[in-house]
C-alpha positions in Angstrom: -10.1 -25.1 -34.4 -12.2 -21.5 -34.6 -14.0 -20.5 -31.5 -13.9 -16.6 -31.1 -18.1 -15.9 -31.1 -19.2 -13.0 -34.1 -21.5 -10.2 -32.8 -24.1 -9.2 -34.4 -25.0 -5.5 -32.6 -29.0 -4.9 -32.2 -29.8 -0.8 -31.9 -32.7 -0.1 -30.4 -33.9 3.7 -30.2 -35.8 4.6 -27.2 -37.7 7.9 -26.6 -40.7 9.9 -23.9 -44.1 10.2 -25.4 -43.7 14.1 -24.3 -41.5 14.5 -27.5 -41.9 13.4 -31.0 -41.1 10.0 -31.9 -39.9 11.0 -35.4 -36.5 12.8 -33.3 -35.0 9.7 -31.9 -36.3 7.4 -34.9 -34.4 10.4 -37.3 -31.2 11.0 -35.1 -31.2 6.3 -35.0 -30.9 6.2 -38.6 -28.3 9.6 -38.7 -25.9 6.9 -36.0 -27.0 4.4 -38.1 -25.5 6.2 -41.7 -22.5 7.3 -39.6 -21.6 3.5 -38.7 -22.1 2.4 -42.2 -19.6 5.1 -43.6 -17.1 4.8 -40.4 -16.9 1.0 -40.1 -19.5 -1.1 -43.1 -23.3 -2.2 -42.3 -21.5 -5.6 -41.3 -22.8 -6.6 -38.0 -25.0 -3.8 -36.8 -28.9 -3.9 -37.1 -31.2 -1.1 -37.0 -34.8 -2.2 -35.8 -37.5 -0.6 -36.9 -39.3 -0.2 -33.9 -39.1 2.4 -31.5 -40.1 2.1 -28.1 -42.5 4.8 -27.1 -43.3 4.4 -23.3 -44.5 0.6 -23.8 -44.0 -2.9 -23.2 -45.9 -3.3 -26.3 -43.0 -1.6 -28.5 -40.9 -3.6 -25.9 -41.7 -6.8 -26.4 -42.2 -6.0 -30.3 -38.5 -5.0 -30.6 -37.4 -8.0 -28.4 -39.1 -9.8 -31.2 -37.5 -8.1 -33.5 -33.9 -8.0 -32.9 -33.7 -11.9 -31.9 -35.3 -13.1 -35.1 -32.1 -10.8 -36.8 -30.1 -13.4 -34.4 -28.8 -10.3 -32.4 -26.6 -10.9 -29.9 -25.6 -8.1 -28.1 -27.8 -4.5 -28.2 -26.9 -0.8 -27.5 -29.9 1.2 -26.5 -29.8 4.6 -28.0 -31.5 7.8 -26.2 -32.4 9.7 -29.6 -34.1 12.1 -26.5 -34.5 11.6 -22.7 -35.7 8.1 -23.3 -38.8 6.0 -20.9 -37.0 4.9 -18.3 -38.9 1.9 -17.8 -39.1 0.5 -21.0 -35.7 0.7 -22.0 -34.1 -0.5 -19.1 -36.9 -3.5 -19.2 -35.3 -4.6 -22.2 -31.7 -4.4 -21.0 -33.2 -6.8 -18.8 -35.5 -9.1 -20.6 -33.1 -9.3 -23.5 -30.3 -12.5 -22.9 -26.7 -11.1 -23.6 -24.5 -8.2 -23.4 -26.0 -4.5 -24.1 -25.0 -0.9 -23.6 -26.9 2.6 -23.6 -25.7 5.9 -25.3 -27.1 9.2 -26.0 -28.1 12.1 -28.6 -26.4 15.0 -27.7 -28.3 18.1 -29.1 -27.0 19.0 -32.8 -27.6 22.6 -32.3 -29.1 25.9 -30.3 -31.5 26.1 -32.7 -32.6 22.7 -31.8 -33.6 24.2 -28.2 -37.3 24.3 -28.2 -38.6 22.2 -31.5 -35.6 19.7 -31.4 -34.6 19.2 -28.1 -34.3 15.7 -26.8 -32.7 16.2 -23.1 -31.2 12.6 -23.9 -28.5 14.1 -21.5 -30.4 14.0 -18.7 -32.6 11.1 -19.9 -28.7 9.0 -20.0 -28.9 10.0 -16.4 -32.0 8.8 -15.5 -31.3 5.5 -17.5 -27.8 5.2 -15.5 -30.1 5.7 -12.0 -33.0 3.0 -13.4 -30.6 0.4 -14.1 -28.9 0.4 -11.1 -32.3 0.4 -9.2 -32.8 -2.7 -10.9 -29.2 -4.1 -10.4 -29.4 -4.7 -14.5 -25.6 -5.1 -15.8 -24.8 -2.5 -18.7 -22.2 -1.3 -20.2 -22.1 2.2 -20.0 -18.7 4.2 -22.4 -16.7 6.6 -20.4 -18.7 9.5 -22.3 -22.1 7.6 -23.9 -23.3 11.2 -25.3 -22.1 12.3 -28.8 -23.4 13.1 -32.6 -24.1 10.3 -34.5 -19.7 10.0 -35.7 -19.5 9.6 -31.7 -22.2 7.1 -30.5 -20.9 5.3 -34.5 -17.4 5.4 -32.1 -18.6 3.7 -29.2 -20.7 0.9 -31.2 -18.0 -0.1 -32.8 -15.8 -0.3 -29.3 -18.3 -1.6 -28.2 -18.0 -4.8 -30.7 -14.9 -6.4 -29.0 -16.7 -5.9 -25.0 -19.6 -7.3 -26.0 -18.0 -10.9 -28.0 -16.0 -11.0 -25.0 -19.5 -11.5 -23.0 -20.5 -13.7 -25.0 -17.5 -16.0 -25.3 -17.7 -16.0 -21.3 -21.4 -16.7 -21.6 -20.8 -19.7 -23.0 -17.9 -21.2 -22.3 -16.9 -24.7 -20.2 -14.1 -25.3 -18.8 -12.9 -28.7 -18.2 -10.0 -28.8 -15.5 -8.1 -31.3 -13.6 -7.1 -31.7 -9.2 -8.5 -33.0 -6.1 -11.6 -32.9 -6.2 -13.6 -35.9 -7.7 -16.3 -34.9 -10.5 -19.0 -33.1 -9.6 -17.7 -32.1 -5.2 -18.4 -28.8 -5.7 -18.5 -28.0 -2.1 -14.6 -27.4 -1.6 -14.1 -25.5 -4.7 -15.3 -22.0 -3.6 -12.4 -19.9 -6.1 -15.4 -21.0 -9.4 -17.9 -18.4 -7.0 -16.8 -15.9 -9.7 -16.3 -18.1 -13.1 -20.4 -18.6 -11.7 -20.5 -15.1 -12.1 -19.6 -14.6 -15.3 -22.3 -17.4 -16.4 -18.9 -19.4 -16.9 -19.5 -23.2 -17.1 -17.0 -25.5 -14.8 -15.9 -29.1 -14.3 -13.2 -30.1 -12.3 -12.3 -33.9 -12.1 -9.8 -35.9 -10.7 -6.3 -36.3 -11.0 -6.6 -39.7 -10.5 -9.4 -39.6 -13.2 -7.2 -38.4 -15.5 -4.2 -41.1 -15.1 -6.7 -43.1 -15.7 -7.5 -41.5 -19.1 -4.3 -41.7 -19.5 -3.1 -45.1 -19.5 -6.8 -46.3 -21.6 -6.0 -44.1 -24.7 -2.3 -45.3 -24.2 -1.1 -45.6 -28.5 -3.9 -44.2 -29.4 -3.3 -43.0 -33.0 -5.5 -39.4 -32.5 -2.8 -38.0 -30.3 -0.3 -36.0 -32.1 -2.4 -35.4 -34.4 -4.9 -33.6 -31.6 -1.6 -31.8 -30.0 -0.6 -30.3 -33.2 -4.1 -28.8 -33.0 -3.6 -27.9 -29.9 0.0 -25.9 -30.7 -1.3 -24.5 -33.2 -4.4 -22.7 -32.2 -2.3 -22.3 -28.8 0.3 -19.8 -31.6 -2.6 -18.4 -32.8 -4.1 -17.3 -29.1 -0.6 -16.0 -28.3 0.1 -14.1 -31.9 -3.6 -12.6 -31.4 -2.8 -11.4 -28.1 0.4 -9.5 -29.3 -1.6 -7.4 -31.7 -4.0 -6.5 -28.7 -1.8 -5.7 -26.5 0.4 -3.1 -29.2 -2.7 -1.6 -30.7 -4.3 -1.2 -26.8 -0.7 0.8 -25.5 -0.6 2.8 -28.6 -3.6 4.1 -27.6 -3.5 8.1 -26.5 -5.7 6.8 -22.7 -2.1 4.7 -21.9 
């Protein structure tokens, strides 16, 4: 059984109307190009709509990325960025979201091509907190096209975990009967993550055990569960090995 969710990221660039829209668009194109060269073209959709201080653009971008099956979002500040529209985009998108921003390419851009995306990133962070919107901001959210391509690639497993948690349902067994949640305070944090949980009584499990005595399906299901558990343990060991080799550890 394969129940690890796949992730498709929608990349949406934003711009303020006091900056040329082309600056954000060109930086978005450079970012997509860098990502495709480093990691391939799968899993990231370049939204053609650049949000320029308009809730109309916001609605159009949401429709566009949902139409293309995106279940994760990257908001890319090619310049300062419209604080209302960009944070509302994260609010109304039903999935994990990350904010990143473009660094200035060179000192030659400080007049015509200056974008002030670094300052915009600070303001975006502040506005996300004002609205109590949960969004992922990496440790180094501002960079050139190569840097931001790396940030998107690093966001994929984070988004996958969040998507998986949101659609996860845990079936557990304990002393309480089904639908008796009043004494089950520890599940609060699971609900905060979007996880659904159903606790069944141990007596229900005991009864089901007797009702299914001799069921010919049990050996096959037990074997499948053992194989799946082994695969997950191997995957976890590989992930842990890669993580511990990382310089940040």
